[in-house]
Structure formats: structure tokens, C-alpha cells
Backbone bond lengths (Angstrom), bond angles and torsions (degrees), N, CA, C in turn:
res aa  C-N    CA-C-N  psi(-1)  N-CA   C-N-CA  omega(-1)  CA-C   N-CA-C  phi
1 X - - - 1.445 - - 1.524 108.33 -
2 X 1.307 117.34 136.30 1.454 122.58 -179.86 1.525 108.27 -112.28
3 X 1.316 115.07 127.46 1.461 120.60 177.54 1.512 108.75 -109.01
4 X 1.316 115.45 144.13 1.451 119.85 174.25 1.514 107.24 -106.18
5 X 1.320 116.66 122.34 1.458 120.56 179.68 1.517 108.54 -115.39
6 X 1.297 114.72 158.13 1.454 119.39 179.88 1.518 107.60 -141.87
7 X 1.306 116.76 122.90 1.451 121.51 173.96 1.518 107.36 -71.97
8 X 1.300 116.74 152.32 1.457 120.15 179.14 1.516 108.02 -63.97
9 X 1.318 115.52 119.25 1.455 120.97 179.96 1.522 113.47 75.91
10 X 1.337 117.85 10.91 1.457 119.93 -177.39 1.513 111.57 -118.21
11 X 1.325 114.50 -171.14 1.452 120.16 -179.95 1.516 109.92 -88.19
12 X 1.326 116.23 157.68 1.454 119.65 178.72 1.521 109.96 -80.37
13 X 1.334 116.14 150.01 1.457 122.58 -179.33 1.514 107.70 -132.92
14 X 1.316 116.11 145.80 1.455 119.68 175.37 1.516 107.98 -97.98
15 X 1.324 115.79 134.26 1.454 121.59 -177.95 1.512 108.57 -124.95
16 X 1.325 115.58 131.52 1.461 119.78 174.22 1.515 107.93 -78.78
17 X 1.327 116.07 128.91 1.463 120.19 -179.83 1.512 108.61 -114.91
18 X 1.336 115.00 140.91 1.446 119.96 173.96 1.512 108.05 -64.42
19 X 1.315 116.19 149.13 1.456 119.54 177.12 1.518 109.32 -64.66
20 X 1.323 116.43 129.91 1.461 121.03 178.78 1.516 109.51 -74.27
21 X 1.305 115.09 139.08 1.455 120.41 174.73 1.523 108.05 -84.07
22 X 1.331 118.92 165.45 1.472 119.93 179.96 1.532 113.05 -58.29
23 X 1.350 117.85 -26.12 1.460 119.44 179.54 1.528 111.25 -74.52
24 X 1.332 117.90 -25.90 1.463 121.93 -178.58 1.527 109.12 -90.00
25 X 1.312 116.67 94.42 1.459 119.89 -179.49 1.522 111.34 -90.06
26 X 1.326 117.61 -24.44 1.455 121.40 -179.47 1.518 109.92 -106.97
27 X 1.315 114.25 154.57 1.456 118.54 174.12 1.520 109.66 -74.95
28 X 1.317 114.83 153.59 1.457 119.12 175.91 1.526 109.40 -67.36
29 X 1.336 117.52 153.88 1.475 120.29 -175.34 1.524 114.10 -54.69
30 X 1.315 117.79 -34.47 1.455 118.70 -177.67 1.529 112.47 -69.96
31 X 1.341 117.53 -14.41 1.457 120.75 178.43 1.532 112.30 -103.05
32 X 1.296 118.24 0.11 1.465 121.54 -179.83 1.521 110.45 -94.58
33 X 1.298 115.42 144.92 1.457 120.52 174.94 1.520 107.61 -99.91
34 X 1.303 116.88 115.68 1.460 122.05 -177.64 1.512 108.46 -127.06
35 X 1.293 116.00 124.12 1.459 120.97 178.89 1.528 107.64 -101.04
36 X 1.297 117.07 113.46 1.462 122.74 -177.60 1.521 108.80 -84.78
37 X 1.340 116.07 91.81 1.459 120.51 -177.11 1.521 112.76 -97.03
38 X 1.318 117.69 -6.81 1.456 120.75 176.91 1.515 112.67 68.52
39 X 1.326 116.10 -153.31 1.462 122.16 -179.88 1.526 108.10 -150.44
40 X 1.320 116.92 -163.37 1.465 119.95 -178.03 1.524 112.98 -71.34
41 X 1.330 118.35 -13.19 1.463 121.42 -177.46 1.528 113.15 -100.38
42 X 1.323 117.42 -20.97 1.463 121.23 179.03 1.528 108.82 -148.99
43 X 1.317 116.54 144.68 1.462 120.29 -179.58 1.523 111.82 -69.29
44 X 1.326 116.63 -26.22 1.457 121.83 178.97 1.529 108.96 -141.97
45 X 1.315 116.44 147.49 1.466 120.24 -179.92 1.530 111.39 -59.86
46 X 1.326 116.16 -34.52 1.462 119.63 -178.78 1.524 112.35 -72.16
47 X 1.331 118.18 -14.83 1.460 122.59 177.61 1.523 112.45 -102.52
48 X 1.320 117.47 9.92 1.468 121.78 -174.26 1.529 110.96 -66.59
49 X 1.346 118.00 136.51 1.459 120.93 -179.84 1.530 113.32 -79.02
50 X 1.325 118.18 -10.33 1.459 121.38 -177.21 1.523 110.82 -90.46
51 X 1.345 116.83 144.47 1.462 119.37 178.67 1.528 112.46 -67.76
52 X 1.323 117.39 -28.98 1.457 122.07 177.74 1.527 107.77 -136.13
53 X 1.302 116.92 143.56 1.461 121.32 -177.74 1.527 110.73 -60.98
54 X 1.325 116.05 133.20 1.463 120.97 179.35 1.521 111.71 -62.90
55 X 1.314 116.54 -27.23 1.454 120.57 -176.50 1.536 112.59 -86.40
56 X 1.334 118.25 -5.48 1.470 121.05 176.93 1.522 111.91 -78.33
57 X 1.310 117.14 -27.87 1.468 122.01 -179.21 1.520 110.13 -95.42
58 X 1.322 117.91 144.05 1.464 118.92 174.53 1.533 110.10 -61.10
59 X 1.295 116.78 130.15 1.465 124.10 -178.15 1.529 111.79 54.33
60 X 1.318 117.24 31.53 1.467 121.67 -177.24 1.514 112.96 -63.72
61 X 1.327 117.02 -45.66 1.464 120.51 179.70 1.525 109.86 -65.59
62 X 1.327 116.50 -42.85 1.463 120.72 -179.92 1.532 110.65 -62.10
63 X 1.325 116.83 -42.62 1.465 121.37 179.42 1.525 111.03 -63.99
64 X 1.335 116.50 -42.39 1.463 120.85 179.87 1.527 110.53 -64.53
65 X 1.336 116.98 -43.40 1.465 120.86 179.10 1.527 110.80 -62.29
66 X 1.324 116.87 -40.81 1.466 120.99 179.72 1.534 110.50 -65.59
67 X 1.325 117.61 -42.56 1.471 121.02 178.65 1.529 110.32 -63.08
68 X 1.317 116.89 -40.95 1.459 120.96 178.18 1.527 110.69 -63.78
69 X 1.333 116.28 -43.67 1.464 120.63 178.36 1.528 110.56 -62.14
70 X 1.334 117.14 -44.11 1.465 120.61 -179.03 1.527 112.13 -63.86
71 X 1.333 117.34 -37.23 1.469 120.19 176.58 1.529 110.62 -62.59
72 X 1.335 115.57 -41.46 1.463 120.01 179.43 1.527 110.54 -67.58
73 X 1.330 117.32 -38.31 1.472 121.46 177.05 1.529 109.90 -60.65
74 X 1.327 116.61 -46.34 1.472 120.63 -179.96 1.523 110.95 -62.57
75 X 1.338 116.23 -41.20 1.461 120.25 -179.71 1.527 110.90 -62.50
76 X 1.317 116.82 -46.18 1.466 120.65 -179.89 1.529 111.82 -68.63
77 X 1.335 116.88 -35.43 1.464 120.67 178.04 1.532 110.10 -64.88
78 X 1.340 116.18 -40.36 1.465 120.57 178.27 1.540 111.46 -66.46
79 X 1.323 117.11 -24.45 1.467 120.81 177.43 1.526 112.07 -82.70
80 X 1.329 117.35 -4.02 1.454 119.47 174.94 1.512 116.73 111.88
81 X 1.324 117.88 2.73 1.466 119.97 177.93 1.529 109.43 -71.31
82 X 1.312 116.56 147.63 1.463 122.83 178.80 1.530 109.72 -89.65
83 X 1.330 115.32 160.35 1.464 121.54 -178.73 1.526 110.55 -58.99
84 X 1.310 117.00 -42.50 1.466 120.85 -178.90 1.533 110.98 -64.26
85 X 1.319 117.17 -40.01 1.468 121.37 177.63 1.529 110.56 -63.93
86 X 1.333 116.09 -44.19 1.459 120.80 -179.57 1.524 111.32 -63.28
87 X 1.329 116.67 -39.22 1.466 120.50 178.48 1.525 110.60 -61.41
88 X 1.315 116.49 -39.65 1.466 120.86 178.14 1.524 111.03 -68.34
89 X 1.320 116.90 -43.17 1.473 121.64 -179.10 1.523 111.12 -61.13
90 X 1.347 117.16 -46.90 1.463 121.60 -174.30 1.525 113.08 -90.14
91 X 1.332 117.32 -8.40 1.457 119.88 177.88 1.514 113.58 70.51
92 X 1.341 116.38 33.63 1.460 121.64 178.47 1.527 108.35 -127.37
93 X 1.323 115.77 175.33 1.461 119.08 -179.89 1.524 110.56 -77.59
94 X 1.337 115.21 164.10 1.467 120.26 177.04 1.523 110.26 -64.03
95 X 1.332 116.17 -34.43 1.471 119.71 178.74 1.533 111.19 -63.82
96 X 1.320 117.65 -38.03 1.470 121.06 177.10 1.522 110.29 -63.23
97 X 1.319 116.83 -40.06 1.467 121.01 177.02 1.524 109.71 -63.08
98 X 1.322 117.49 -43.22 1.463 120.90 179.31 1.523 111.12 -62.93
99 X 1.349 117.07 -40.32 1.465 120.14 177.10 1.524 111.18 -63.46
100 X 1.329 116.32 -40.84 1.466 120.74 179.16 1.523 111.95 -64.60
101 X 1.326 117.09 -35.71 1.470 121.01 178.73 1.523 111.25 -74.20
102 X 1.310 116.79 -29.11 1.469 121.05 -177.71 1.532 111.57 -70.42
103 X 1.326 116.02 -38.96 1.475 119.71 -174.34 1.490 112.73 -77.63
């Protein structure tokens, strides 16, 4: 089997591929074309600051954003801000602020 590959912005090349056995349903990584476009947190997946991709876990991005918000709530609360002030700043209810301070 002959595959035609093309590097991004490069010329196409023909590569001889071994015949895949029935157990090999996917191509080997060297024969796959993968465009590393990253996400809003990193320009490329290989440059990502997170140990595991936020999008691999269910609600991973949402969980990370909530943890970040709660850390900021705790920091501002320790500086003397009141629960009512924090609720106004973050646009959430006072109960949400209390939950964030509890955890």
C-alpha cells in the first residue's frame, strides 16, 4: 500500500506502508497527519502548561475555572473583603461564595 503524505507547507511524499493486519485498525503515528493547533490556553498541545489536557476530563475546563475562581475568592476574603462584596465582584450568589470559601 502506498500512502501520500504532506508536511504542513511542504511537498507531498509517497511512503511505502507495511500491510496492516486485522488487529492494526489505526495507522502508526508516523503515518498520521496531525495539526497541533492547541487551545485557548496554549498555542500548541506540546507547549501546554497543564499536566493533562483539560478537555480529556469530563467538565475539565469548567472544573479548572471554578478552582481558579475559588482560589481568588479565598485570597480576596483573606484580604478583608466581605461575602456580599465578593458576590458582586464575581457575579454569583452569596451562597456560591460561601461554598467556595468552605472548600
